[in-house]
VEXTI-359066 format. One line per 5 residues: number of its first residue (from 0); their letters; for each residue x, y, z of N, C-alpha, C, CB. Coordinates in Angstrom, 2 decimals. Glycine has a CB too. Layout:
% residues N
NUM = a = X:Y:Z:X:Y:Z:X:Y:Z:X:Y:Z ~ ... .
***
This chain:
% residues 184
0 = mreri = 0.83:-1.20:0.00:0.00:0.00:0.00:0.87:1.26:0.00:-0.94:0.00:1.22 ~ 1.93:1.24:0.79:2.83:2.40:0.86:3.38:2.74:-0.53:3.99:2.12:1.85 ~ 3.84:1.72:-1.26:4.39:1.94:-2.60:3.31:2.45:-3.56:4.99:0.63:-3.15 ~ 2.12:1.93:-3.42:1.01:2.39:-4.26:0.73:3.88:-4.04:-0.26:1.56:-3.98 ~ 0.76:4.28:-2.79:0.54:5.70:-2.46:1.67:6.55:-3.03:0.45:5.89:-0.92 .
5 = legaa = 2.90:6.08:-2.87:4.05:6.84:-3.40:3.98:6.95:-4.92:5.36:6.17:-2.99 ~ 3.65:5.86:-5.59:3.55:5.90:-7.06:2.45:6.85:-7.51:3.27:4.48:-7.61 ~ 1.30:6.79:-6.85:0.20:7.69:-7.19:0.54:9.14:-6.93:-1.04:7.31:-6.42 ~ 1.20:9.39:-5.80:1.61:10.76:-5.48:2.62:11.27:-6.51:2.22:10.83:-4.07 ~ 3.58:10.44:-6.89:4.58:10.85:-7.88:3.90:11.22:-9.20:5.61:9.73:-8.12 .
10 = qlfde = 2.93:10.43:-9.59:2.20:10.71:-10.83:1.46:12.04:-10.75:1.21:9.56:-11.14 ~ 0.78:12.27:-9.63:0.04:13.53:-9.46:0.98:14.72:-9.35:-0.85:13.45:-8.23 ~ 2.09:14.56:-8.64:3.05:15.66:-8.52:3.58:16.05:-9.90:4.22:15.27:-7.59 ~ 3.78:15.05:-10.75:4.23:15.32:-12.12:3.16:16.09:-12.88:4.56:13.99:-12.85 ~ 1.92:15.66:-12.78:0.82:16.26:-13.53:0.42:17.63:-13.01:-0.37:15.35:-13.51 .
15 = rgiae = 0.35:17.78:-11.68:-0.24:18.97:-11.08:0.74:19.84:-10.31:-1.35:18.57:-10.18 ~ 1.87:19.28:-9.95:2.79:19.98:-9.06:2.51:19.58:-7.62:2.69:21.50:-9.23 ~ 3.47:19.76:-6.79:3.32:19.37:-5.39:2.33:20.27:-4.67:4.69:19.40:-4.67 ~ 2.47:21.58:-4.88:1.60:22.53:-4.17:0.13:22.33:-4.50:2.01:23.95:-4.51 ~ -0.17:21.90:-5.72:-1.55:21.74:-6.17:-2.12:20.34:-5.92:-1.65:22.06:-7.63 .
20 = tstnr = -1.38:19.51:-5.22:-1.83:18.14:-4.96:-2.04:17.95:-3.47:-0.80:17.11:-5.50 ~ -3.26:17.66:-3.09:-3.58:17.44:-1.67:-3.51:15.95:-1.34:-4.99:18.00:-1.34 ~ -3.45:15.67:-0.06:-3.48:14.26:0.37:-4.82:13.63:0.01:-3.22:14.13:1.89 ~ -5.90:14.41:0.04:-7.21:13.88:-0.37:-7.19:13.46:-1.84:-8.31:14.93:-0.14 ~ -6.57:14.28:-2.68:-6.48:13.95:-4.10:-5.63:12.69:-4.30:-5.88:15.14:-4.90 .
25 = iaahv = -4.53:12.59:-3.56:-3.67:11.40:-3.66:-4.46:10.15:-3.27:-2.41:11.54:-2.76 ~ -5.17:10.23:-2.15:-5.96:9.08:-1.68:-7.00:8.68:-2.73:-6.66:9.40:-0.34 ~ -7.70:9.66:-3.28:-8.72:9.36:-4.30:-8.08:8.76:-5.55:-9.51:10.64:-4.67 ~ -6.96:9.30:-5.95:-6.26:8.81:-7.14:-5.82:7.36:-6.98:-5.05:9.70:-7.45 ~ -5.37:7.03:-5.78:-4.87:5.68:-5.50:-6.03:4.73:-5.18:-3.87:5.70:-4.33 .
30 = gvsig = -7.18:5.29:-4.82:-8.33:4.46:-4.50:-8.34:3.95:-3.08:-8.39:3.30:-5.43 ~ -7.85:4.79:-2.16:-7.87:4.43:-0.73:-8.53:5.57:0.04:-6.43:4.14:-0.19 ~ -8.95:5.28:1.24:-9.52:6.33:2.07:-8.39:7.22:2.59:-10.34:5.73:3.25 ~ -8.74:8.44:2.96:-7.74:9.35:3.51:-7.16:8.78:4.80:-8.35:10.75:3.76 ~ -7.98:8.07:5.55:-7.50:7.42:6.78:-6.44:6.38:6.49:-8.66:6.78:7.53 .
35 = slyry = -6.63:5.63:5.41:-5.62:4.64:5.03:-4.32:5.32:4.64:-6.13:3.77:3.85 ~ -4.42:6.41:3.91:-3.21:7.15:3.53:-2.47:7.61:4.78:-3.56:8.36:2.64 ~ -3.23:8.14:5.76:-2.60:8.66:6.97:-2.04:7.56:7.87:-3.60:9.47:7.75 ~ -2.40:6.32:7.64:-1.75:5.22:8.38:-0.30:5.06:7.92:-2.53:3.89:8.19 ~ -0.02:5.46:6.69:1.33:5.31:6.14:2.14:6.60:6.15:1.24:4.79:4.72 .
40 = fadkd = 1.44:7.73:6.04:2.12:9.02:5.97:1.37:10.04:6.81:2.24:9.51:4.50 ~ 2.10:10.81:7.62:1.48:11.80:8.50:0.90:12.97:7.71:2.50:12.31:9.51 ~ 1.56:13.33:6.60:1.10:14.46:5.79:1.78:14.42:4.43:1.38:15.80:6.51 ~ 1.47:15.40:3.60:2.03:15.44:2.26:3.54:15.62:2.30:1.39:16.58:1.45 ~ 4.04:16.40:3.26:5.49:16.60:3.36:6.22:15.28:3.57:5.81:17.56:4.51 .
45 = eivaa = 5.62:14.39:4.32:6.24:13.08:4.54:6.25:12.26:3.25:5.48:12.32:5.65 ~ 5.23:12.40:2.44:5.19:11.71:1.14:6.28:12.28:0.24:3.79:11.87:0.46 ~ 6.40:13.60:0.20:7.44:14.25:-0.60:8.82:13.79:-0.15:7.33:15.79:-0.51 ~ 9.04:13.76:1.16:10.34:13.33:1.70:10.63:11.88:1.32:10.37:13.49:3.22 ~ 9.63:11.02:1.38:9.82:9.61:1.03:10.16:9.47:-0.45:8.56:8.79:1.37 .
50 = lrtrf = 9.49:10.24:-1.30:9.79:10.18:-2.74:11.19:10.72:-3.03:8.74:10.99:-3.53 ~ 11.56:11.80:-2.36:12.90:12.37:-2.53:13.96:11.36:-2.11:13.05:13.68:-1.73 ~ 13.76:10.74:-0.95:14.71:9.74:-0.45:14.79:8.55:-1.39:14.32:9.28:0.95 ~ 13.66:8.08:-1.85:13.65:6.93:-2.77:14.41:7.25:-4.05:12.19:6.53:-3.09 ~ 14.19:8.44:-4.60:14.88:8.84:-5.83:16.39:8.95:-5.61:14.32:10.16:-6.34 .
55 = ttele = 16.80:9.67:-4.57:18.23:9.87:-4.36:18.94:8.57:-4.01:18.47:10.90:-3.26 ~ 18.25:7.68:-3.30:18.83:6.37:-2.99:19.04:5.56:-4.26:17.94:5.59:-2.01 ~ 18.04:5.55:-5.13:18.18:4.84:-6.40:19.32:5.41:-7.22:16.87:4.91:-7.20 ~ 19.40:6.72:-7.30:20.46:7.36:-8.07:21.83:7.00:-7.50:20.27:8.88:-8.08 ~ 21.96:7.07:-6.20:23.24:6.74:-5.56:23.61:5.28:-5.77:23.18:7.05:-4.06 .
60 = erfta = 22.66:4.38:-5.63:22.95:2.95:-5.83:23.39:2.67:-7.26:21.72:2.10:-5.47 ~ 22.71:3.27:-8.21:23.06:3.05:-9.61:24.43:3.66:-9.94:21.98:3.64:-10.53 ~ 24.71:4.83:-9.39:26.01:5.46:-9.63:27.13:4.66:-8.98:26.01:6.90:-9.10 ~ 26.90:4.16:-7.78:27.90:3.34:-7.10:28.24:2.11:-7.94:27.40:2.90:-5.71 ~ 27.22:1.44:-8.45:27.45:0.27:-9.29:28.23:0.65:-10.55:26.11:-0.39:-9.68 .
65 = avltg = 27.92:1.81:-11.12:28.63:2.27:-12.32:30.10:2.56:-12.02:27.95:3.52:-12.90 ~ 30.36:3.18:-10.88:31.75:3.48:-10.50:32.53:2.18:-10.30:31.81:4.34:-9.22 ~ 31.93:1.23:-9.61:32.61:-0.05:-9.38:32.88:-0.77:-10.69:31.78:-0.94:-8.45 ~ 31.91:-0.76:-11.58:32.10:-1.37:-12.90:33.19:-0.62:-13.67:30.77:-1.36:-13.70 ~ 33.20:0.69:-13.53:34.14:1.53:-14.26:35.59:1.37:-13.85:33.76:2.93:-14.11 .
70 = lsmet = 35.82:0.79:-12.69:37.21:0.61:-12.24:38.01:-0.27:-13.19:37.23:-0.01:-10.85 ~ 37.34:-1.14:-13.91:38.04:-2.03:-14.85:37.90:-1.57:-16.30:37.51:-3.45:-14.70 ~ 37.39:-0.37:-16.51:37.17:0.14:-17.87:38.18:1.23:-18.22:35.74:0.68:-18.02 ~ 38.28:1.50:-19.50:39.03:2.65:-19.98:38.33:3.91:-19.45:39.12:2.66:-21.57 ~ 39.09:4.96:-19.21:38.57:6.16:-18.53:37.32:6.73:-19.19:39.64:7.22:-18.50 .
75 = qaava = 37.33:6.94:-20.48:36.18:7.55:-21.15:34.94:6.67:-21.02:36.48:7.80:-22.62 ~ 35.10:5.37:-21.16:33.96:4.45:-21.03:33.43:4.46:-19.60:34.36:3.02:-21.44 ~ 34.34:4.52:-18.63:33.93:4.54:-17.22:33.14:5.81:-16.91:35.15:4.44:-16.30 ~ 33.64:6.94:-17.38:32.95:8.21:-17.14:31.60:8.22:-17.85:33.81:9.41:-17.63 ~ 31.55:7.71:-19.07:30.28:7.64:-19.80:29.28:6.76:-19.07:30.50:7.11:-21.22 .
80 = tgigv = 29.75:5.67:-18.48:28.86:4.79:-17.72:28.29:5.52:-16.51:29.62:3.52:-17.26 ~ 29.13:6.23:-15.77:28.66:6.97:-14.60:27.68:8.07:-14.96:29.83:7.57:-13.86 ~ 28.03:8.86:-15.96:27.13:9.94:-16.38:25.85:9.35:-16.96:27.82:10.85:-17.43 ~ 25.99:8.27:-17.71:24.82:7.62:-18.31:23.79:7.17:-17.28:25.24:6.45:-19.12 ~ 24.24:6.60:-16.17:23.26:6.15:-15.17:22.59:7.34:-14.49:23.94:5.25:-14.11 .
85 = ivdtl = 23.32:8.43:-14.30:22.68:9.62:-13.72:21.64:10.17:-14.69:23.75:10.71:-13.39 ~ 22.02:10.31:-15.96:21.09:10.81:-16.98:19.86:9.91:-17.08:21.80:10.91:-18.36 ~ 20.09:8.60:-17.16:18.97:7.66:-17.29:18.03:7.74:-16.09:19.49:6.24:-17.45 ~ 18.59:7.81:-14.88:17.77:7.87:-13.68:16.96:9.17:-13.65:18.64:7.77:-12.41 ~ 17.59:10.28:-14.00:16.86:11.55:-14.07:15.76:11.50:-15.12:17.83:12.70:-14.38 .
90 = aehrg = 16.07:10.95:-16.28:15.07:10.88:-17.36:13.91:9.97:-16.98:15.72:10.38:-18.65 ~ 14.20:8.85:-16.32:13.15:7.92:-15.91:12.21:8.54:-14.89:13.76:6.65:-15.34 ~ 12.71:9.48:-14.11:11.90:10.12:-13.06:11.74:11.61:-13.34:12.55:9.91:-11.67 ~ 11.77:11.98:-14.61:11.74:13.39:-15.02:10.61:14.17:-14.35:11.60:13.48:-16.53 ~ 9.41:13.64:-14.38:8.27:14.36:-13.81:8.43:14.61:-12.32:7.00:13.60:-14.06 .
95 = lvral = 8.83:13.59:-11.59:9.03:13.74:-10.15:10.17:14.71:-9.86:9.33:12.37:-9.49 ~ 11.27:14.59:-10.59:12.41:15.47:-10.37:12.01:16.92:-10.63:13.60:15.07:-11.28 ~ 11.28:17.15:-11.68:10.82:18.52:-11.97:9.90:19.04:-10.87:10.11:18.58:-13.33 ~ 9.02:18.17:-10.38:8.12:18.58:-9.30:8.91:18.91:-8.04:7.08:17.48:-9.01 ~ 9.88:18.07:-7.70:10.70:18.33:-6.52:11.52:19.60:-6.69:11.63:17.14:-6.25 .
100 = agqst = 12.07:19.80:-7.87:12.85:21.01:-8.13:11.96:22.25:-8.11:13.58:20.91:-9.48 ~ 10.73:22.11:-8.61:9.80:23.23:-8.62:9.32:23.61:-7.24:8.62:22.89:-9.47 ~ 9.48:22.70:-6.30:9.07:22.96:-4.92:9.92:24.06:-4.30:9.16:21.68:-4.08 ~ 11.17:24.11:-4.67:12.06:25.16:-4.17:13.12:25.44:-5.22:12.72:24.75:-2.81 ~ 14.31:25.01:-4.97:15.41:25.14:-5.94:15.92:23.74:-6.19:16.56:26.10:-5.43 .
105 = idgla = 17.06:23.62:-6.82:17.64:22.30:-7.03:17.90:21.64:-5.68:18.95:22.40:-7.85 ~ 18.04:22.44:-4.61:18.20:21.88:-3.27:16.97:21.10:-2.84:18.49:22.99:-2.27 ~ 15.83:21.37:-3.47:14.62:20.60:-3.18:14.79:19.13:-3.51:13.45:21.16:-3.95 ~ 15.78:18.82:-4.31:16.06:17.43:-4.66:16.92:16.76:-3.60:16.74:17.35:-6.01 ~ 17.37:17.50:-2.61:18.28:16.99:-1.59:19.60:16.57:-2.22:17.65:15.80:-0.83 .
110 = fddle = 20.04:17.33:-3.22:21.28:16.99:-3.90:22.51:17.28:-3.05:21.37:17.74:-5.20 ~ 22.39:18.08:-1.99:23.55:18.34:-1.15:24.10:17.05:-0.56:23.20:19.32:-0.02 ~ 23.23:16.25:0.05:23.66:14.97:0.62:24.11:14.02:-0.48:22.54:14.34:1.44 ~ 23.36:13.96:-1.55:23.72:13.09:-2.66:25.07:13.51:-3.25:22.63:13.11:-3.75 ~ 25.26:14.81:-3.42:26.51:15.30:-3.98:27.70:14.90:-3.10:26.46:16.81:-4.15 .
115 = rrllv = 27.54:14.96:-1.79:28.62:14.55:-0.89:28.98:13.08:-1.11:28.22:14.77:0.58 ~ 27.98:12.24:-1.28:28.24:10.82:-1.51:28.86:10.59:-2.89:26.94:10.00:-1.38 ~ 28.41:11.33:-3.89:29.01:11.22:-5.21:30.47:11.68:-5.19:28.21:12.04:-6.23 ~ 30.76:12.70:-4.38:32.14:13.17:-4.26:33.04:12.09:-3.68:32.20:14.42:-3.37 ~ 32.57:11.38:-2.67:33.36:10.31:-2.07:33.65:9.22:-3.10:32.63:9.70:-0.84 .
120 = ltray = 32.63:8.82:-3.84:32.80:7.79:-4.86:33.73:8.26:-5.98:31.45:7.38:-5.45 ~ 33.55:9.50:-6.41:34.38:10.04:-7.48:35.83:10.19:-7.03:33.84:11.39:-7.96 ~ 36.00:10.61:-5.79:37.36:10.73:-5.23:38.05:9.37:-5.23:37.31:11.31:-3.79 ~ 37.33:8.33:-4.83:37.89:6.98:-4.82:38.25:6.54:-6.24:36.90:5.98:-4.18 ~ 37.38:6.84:-7.19:37.65:6.49:-8.59:38.91:7.21:-9.07:36.44:6.86:-9.49 .
125 = llhql = 39.01:8.51:-8.80:40.17:9.27:-9.25:41.45:8.78:-8.59:39.98:10.75:-8.95 ~ 41.38:8.43:-7.33:42.54:7.88:-6.63:42.99:6.59:-7.31:42.22:7.62:-5.14 ~ 42.03:5.77:-7.68:42.34:4.52:-8.38:42.98:4.81:-9.74:41.05:3.67:-8.56 ~ 42.45:5.79:-10.46:42.93:6.10:-11.81:44.27:6.83:-11.80:41.91:6.92:-12.55 ~ 44.42:7.77:-10.88:45.57:8.68:-10.93:46.65:8.37:-9.91:45.10:10.07:-10.72 .
130 = galsd = 46.35:7.52:-8.95:47.33:7.22:-7.92:47.36:8.32:-6.87:48.72:7.05:-8.53 ~ 48.41:8.31:-6.09:48.53:9.23:-4.96:48.66:10.67:-5.44:49.73:8.85:-4.08 ~ 47.77:11.49:-4.97:47.81:12.93:-5.17:47.60:13.58:-3.81:46.72:13.41:-6.22 ~ 47.90:14.85:-3.70:47.61:15.52:-2.44:46.10:15.53:-2.23:48.19:16.98:-2.42 ~ 45.68:15.56:-0.98:44.25:15.60:-0.68:43.58:16.80:-1.34:44.01:15.63:0.83 .
135 = eilda = 44.27:17.93:-1.33:43.69:19.14:-1.91:43.44:18.97:-3.42:44.61:20.34:-1.67 ~ 44.41:18.43:-4.13:44.25:18.22:-5.58:43.15:17.18:-5.84:45.58:17.76:-6.22 ~ 43.17:16.10:-5.08:42.17:15.05:-5.26:40.77:15.58:-4.99:42.47:13.86:-4.34 ~ 40.62:16.35:-3.90:39.32:16.93:-3.57:38.87:17.92:-4.65:39.38:17.64:-2.20 ~ 39.80:18.73:-5.15:39.46:19.71:-6.18:39.02:19.01:-7.46:40.67:20.63:-6.48 .
140 = rafvm = 39.73:17.97:-7.86:39.37:17.26:-9.08:38.04:16.53:-8.93:40.47:16.27:-9.46 ~ 37.81:15.93:-7.78:36.53:15.26:-7.55:35.40:16.28:-7.59:36.54:14.51:-6.18 ~ 35.61:17.44:-6.98:34.59:18.49:-6.97:34.26:18.94:-8.39:35.05:19.68:-6.12 ~ 35.29:19.21:-9.19:35.07:19.66:-10.56:34.35:18.57:-11.36:36.41:20.02:-11.24 ~ 34.81:17.34:-11.21:34.21:16.25:-11.98:32.74:16.04:-11.62:34.99:14.95:-11.76 .
145 = vsvgl = 32.43:16.05:-10.33:31.04:15.88:-9.90:30.20:17.08:-10.32:30.96:15.67:-8.37 ~ 30.73:18.28:-10.15:29.97:19.48:-10.51:29.65:19.51:-12.00:30.75:20.73:-10.12 ~ 30.65:19.27:-12.83:30.44:19.27:-14.28:29.54:18.11:-14.68:31.79:19.19:-15.03 ~ 29.85:16.93:-14.16:29.08:15.75:-14.52:27.63:15.83:-14.10:29.69:14.52:-13.92 ~ 27.39:16.29:-12.87:26.02:16.38:-12.37:25.23:17.47:-13.07:26.02:16.62:-10.86 .
150 = atsir = 25.85:18.64:-13.24:25.15:19.74:-13.93:24.78:19.34:-15.36:26.02:21.01:-13.94 ~ 25.72:18.72:-16.05:25.45:18.29:-17.42:24.41:17.19:-17.45:26.74:17.82:-18.10 ~ 24.50:16.26:-16.52:23.53:15.16:-16.45:22.12:15.68:-16.21:23.91:14.18:-15.35 ~ 21.99:16.68:-15.36:20.67:17.26:-15.09:20.11:17.87:-16.37:20.76:18.34:-13.97 ~ 20.93:18.61:-17.09:20.47:19.21:-18.35:20.10:18.14:-19.37:21.54:20.13:-18.93 .
155 = iglsp = 20.95:17.12:-19.51:20.68:16.06:-20.50:19.44:15.26:-20.10:21.90:15.12:-20.63 ~ 19.33:14.92:-18.82:18.23:14.08:-18.36:16.89:14.78:-18.33:18.53:13.57:-17.01 ~ 16.89:16.08:-18.04:15.62:16.79:-17.88:15.26:17.68:-19.07:15.68:17.63:-16.65 ~ 16.25:18.25:-19.73:15.97:19.20:-20.83:16.99:19.06:-21.95:15.97:20.65:-20.30 ~ 17.04:17.91:-22.59:18.03:17.74:-23.66:17.70:18.62:-24.86:18.11:16.27:-24.09 .
160 = pagve = 18.72:19.07:-25.57:18.44:19.89:-26.75:17.76:19.06:-27.83:19.74:20.51:-27.30 ~ 16.85:19.69:-28.54:16.14:19.00:-29.62:17.12:18.61:-30.72:15.01:19.89:-30.19 ~ 16.92:17.43:-31.26:17.71:17.00:-32.40:19.07:16.42:-32.08:17.89:18.13:-33.30 ~ 19.40:16.29:-30.80:20.68:15.70:-30.41:20.40:14.48:-29.55:21.59:16.74:-29.65 ~ 20.93:13.35:-29.95:20.72:12.11:-29.19:21.32:12.22:-27.80:21.32:10.91:-29.94 .
165 = rqllv = 20.60:11.71:-26.84:21.05:11.73:-25.44:22.41:11.05:-25.29:20.01:11.04:-24.55 ~ 22.59:9.91:-25.93:23.86:9.18:-25.79:25.03:9.98:-26.34:23.77:7.83:-26.49 ~ 24.81:10.74:-27.40:25.88:11.58:-27.94:26.30:12.62:-26.91:25.43:12.27:-29.25 ~ 25.34:13.21:-26.22:25.65:14.20:-25.19:26.43:13.57:-24.04:24.36:14.85:-24.67 ~ 26.02:12.37:-23.64:26.73:11.64:-22.58:28.16:11.36:-23.04:26.00:10.31:-22.22 .
170 = detar = 28.30:10.86:-24.26:29.63:10.52:-24.78:30.54:11.74:-24.89:29.50:9.85:-26.15 ~ 29.99:12.86:-25.33:30.80:14.08:-25.46:31.24:14.59:-24.09:30.01:15.17:-26.19 ~ 30.36:14.52:-23.11:30.72:14.93:-21.76:31.80:14.00:-21.21:29.49:14.92:-20.83 ~ 31.63:12.71:-21.43:32.63:11.73:-20.97:33.97:11.95:-21.64:32.14:10.30:-21.23 ~ 33.94:12.24:-22.93:35.20:12.49:-23.66:35.92:13.70:-23.07:34.92:12.70:-25.17 .
175 = mlavw = 35.18:14.76:-22.82:35.77:15.97:-22.25:36.40:15.67:-20.88:34.71:17.08:-22.12 ~ 35.65:15.00:-20.02:36.15:14.70:-18.68:37.30:13.70:-18.72:35.03:14.16:-17.81 ~ 37.25:12.74:-19.63:38.33:11.74:-19.73:39.64:12.40:-20.15:37.95:10.64:-20.73 ~ 39.57:13.34:-21.09:40.78:14.06:-21.50:41.33:14.85:-20.32:40.48:15.02:-22.70 ~ 40.45:15.49:-19.59:40.85:16.27:-18.42:41.49:15.36:-17.37:39.64:17.01:-17.81 .
180 = isag = 40.87:14.20:-17.10:41.43:13.26:-16.12:42.80:12.77:-16.58:40.47:12.06:-15.90 ~ 42.89:12.40:-17.83:44.13:11.85:-18.38:45.26:12.87:-18.42:43.89:11.31:-19.77 ~ 44.91:14.16:-18.48:45.93:15.20:-18.50:46.67:15.26:-17.17:45.30:16.57:-18.81 ~ 46.06:14.63:-16.16:46.68:14.39:-14.88:47.10:15.55:-14.12:47.78:13.60:-15.05 .
***
């Protein structure tokens, strides 16, 4: 039942926006009483928080798997794999992500916590690829890579330019970052 409520809420948030969607509307859309909804969620904010957590957890898990897979790949392919999973996850949840972002700013997505975790993973990847560097250089490179990769992924996943294939954009971003990484 909890998942059904979350799925219905995500659909309505996409269609109507978070502010315009009440818990009564969610309950009616899912086909449950408002009392049943409140057995699982105290209010709409709790539903929004659960959807945000579910999305960021999925994104982090998929990115972690991509980084681990990428450890045995050529740099450009590894970067393309990581960016690709972020783009794909954003695109698969485009409506929810837009609703969450529309709620406030990009911080409405809780990307601060996610970004910290992506930085740790990216730092580990760079350490593996580049070997021992000073902490300052490693942190700076991880920050640049995550910032560029995440910003580009958000644009590709949510608002890709017309007439350009998504995979081409991922590949071009990966090529740029791979050259930068390889320049050492």
